[in-house]
N, C-alpha and C positions, 0 to 999 in steps of 0.2 A: 357818399363817395365810395364806400366799400362795395355797395351794390353795383355801382358803375364799373369799378375795377373787376368785379366778378364777371360781368358781361364781356369786358375787354379780354380777360383771360380765356373765357369760353370761346370767343371768336377766334383768338389766336390758336387755341387747341384744334378747333375745327379746320382752320386754314392749313395748319401743319399736317393734320391727318389727311387732308384732301390733296396734299402735294406729294404723296408717295408715288414713286415710279413703278413701272410694271414689275420689275424684279422684286421690289419690296412687297407689293401686293401678292405676288405669287408665293413668296416666302410665308406671308401671313396665312394664305390659304392652306399651305402644307402644314404649318404649325397647328392650325385649327383642326384640320382633318385628322392629324395624328393624335391630337388630344382627345378626339371623339372616338378614335379607332377601337379602343377596348370595349366601348358600349355597343359597337356594331357586331361583335361576335355573336353567333347564333348557332343553331343546329346545323345550318347549311354553310356557315362561313366561319372558318377557323380564325383567321386574322386578316388584317389589311393595313397597308402602310403607303404613305405618299412620299415621294422624293423629288426635290427640285434639281433639274439638270442645269448646267452652265448656260445653255441656250434658252432658258426659261421654259423648257418643256417640263410639265409635271407628270411624273411617272407614278401611276397608282397600281399597286399589286394587291390582288385579292386571292387568298388561299382558301379554297372551299373544302368541303368534305365529300365532294363528288369524285367518283372513280373515273379514271382516264379510259375512254373508249370512243370509237369513231361515231357512234350514234349520238352520244352526249356532246361530243365535240362539235358536230354539225349543227345541233340545235342551239347550243350556246353561242357559236360563231354568228349565227343569224340574229340572235336576240340581243347580244351584248351592246352593239352601238346604240340601239333605240333605248334600252333600259338605262344605260349610263348617261345618255344625253338628257333623258327625262329626269332622273334622280339628281344629277349634278346641276341641271338647269333650274332646279328649285332654289339653288343658292345664288343670290344676286351677284356675288363676286365672281362666280364661274362665268356668267354671261359677260361681265365687264372684262375679265381676263381674256376670254376668247376674242372679244372685239378688239383687244389690244395686241392680238397676234400670238397669244400663248396657246400651245398645243397640249392636250391631255392624252397621254399614252396609257391605256388601261390594259392590264394583263389579268386574266381570270385563270387561276391555276387549279389543278386537280389536287386531291389529298396527298399525292406523292410529290407535289411541288412542280410537276411538269405543266407546261402551258396548254390549257384547253382552248383558249381563244384570246385574241388581242384586238384592239381597235385604237385608232387615233382620232380624237375629236378636235377639230379646229373650226374656224368660222365657216368655211365652206361646207364641211361635213354636217355641222349642226343645222345650217340653213336647209340642206337637202332633207335631213331627217324631219325637221319641223314641217316642211312642205309635204312630205310623204305621209305623215301621220296626222295632219291637221283635221282631215275628215273623220277620223276615228274618235275624236274627242267627244262627239255628240252621240256615240253609240249608246243604245239602251240595254240594260241588263235586268235580269229577273229579280235579283235581290234588292231589298229596300235599305239594307245596311250601308250607310255612307262610306265607311271604311272599306267594306268589301267592294263597293262600286269603284272606289279610287284604285284599289288593287287590281281589279279586272281591267280598268281603263289602261293601266300601265302595262299589264301582261299582254293585252290584246293588240297593243301598238307594235309588238314584236312579230305579229302574225301577218301573213301565213308563214308557217314553217314546213318545208317540204323535205321528205326523205325519199328520194327517187328509188333507192335500193329497196326500201320497204313498200313503196307504192302508196305512200300516205302523205296527206297535207293537212295539218291542223289549221282550221279556218277560224275557229272561235272558241273561247273558253267562257263559261258562264257559271253562276251558282243558282241552281234551281232547287228550292226546298233545302234539304241537307246535303245535296249532291253537288260536287264540283264536276261540271260536265264539259268534256272535250268533244267538240264536233270535228270529226276527222273524215275528210274526203278520200276515198280509195280509188285506185285505178281498176280497170276491168278485170285484170288477173286476180287481184286480191278480192274483188267483189264476188267473183265466182267461188273462190276458195272459202269465203266466209259464209257461204250458204250451207256449208257442212258444219253441223253442231260440234263435231270433234275438233275441227279447225278453230272454232271459237273458244273451245275449252283449252286448247293448246296456247292460244293467244293470251287467255286470261292467266294461265300459269306463268308464261314468260313475263307478263307485265307485273305479276305479283312479286317477282324477284327484283324488280326495279327499286332501288333505295330512294329514288327521287319521289316515287309515288307515296311511300311511307312518310317521307318528309312533308309532302303536301297535306297528307291527312293530319299529321301532328301539328304543323304550323297553321292549318286551316281551322282549328278548333275555335279560335277567336272570332272567326267569321261564321260560325255555326255549321261548318262542314264536317260531315261524319262519313261520307262515302265518296268515292270517285267513280263517275260513270263515263264511259267512252262510247260515243255514238258514231258508228261507221256509216258513212253516207255515200251513195253513188253520185255520179255527176248530175243526176236529176234531183238531188237533195232528199231522196227517199232513203229511209233507214234500211241498211243491209243487215246489221247486227249490232248488238250492244254487249258491253262487258261492264259489270258492276263489281267494285271491290270495296271492302271495308277493312278495318285493322285486323280482323280475324283471318282474312285471306292472305295477309302479308307474312313472309317468313324471314 
């Protein structure tokens, strides 16, 4: 009899749990997100918080350690929708909430709390992103480290990233040996400039001042990364120039 009652109570519990409306599910998502938020803090992320709006929009704010500048803003603006759809999409309740009409507004902020980029993920946006990035899921990478492959798959879904002002397009990121390798296609003007060794040296100096590169080197140790290599390619895929940096090059 007791065993029978146990199954009855279990059935009733599951039935009640399954009867939550969209607002209750959204509230549960926010509560769970905020409970995990302190564990998400890292060298690149100061803090994050989720808030539930009256219209069931979930507002996620991420405050990074990234400095506010136009170059960084452009890259993050292009990458944010794909990365957040991929990361949040691994949570089953995210897909369920999106299907029920919940919108996720994500703000990625600089270290001074100013907005670097924002995006809204709803059912239509997620569908477009999945369709756009579906063919990249089978891409091959040089590393055999499963965690590194997973990281590269996520990062490469945000590509290509184009900076028209600089004349560059990041087309692929890979790990080859101990190097995190960026494959960067350059326009004809930059291609000609990079034929001059002094121009390459200047480029290396400018890149060495980029705090994100140092962040990649430090966070990449777990993937066996010791150096960052940037391969500049012409439209014919031939290497125009290379820049190699390690922690000793960073200031």
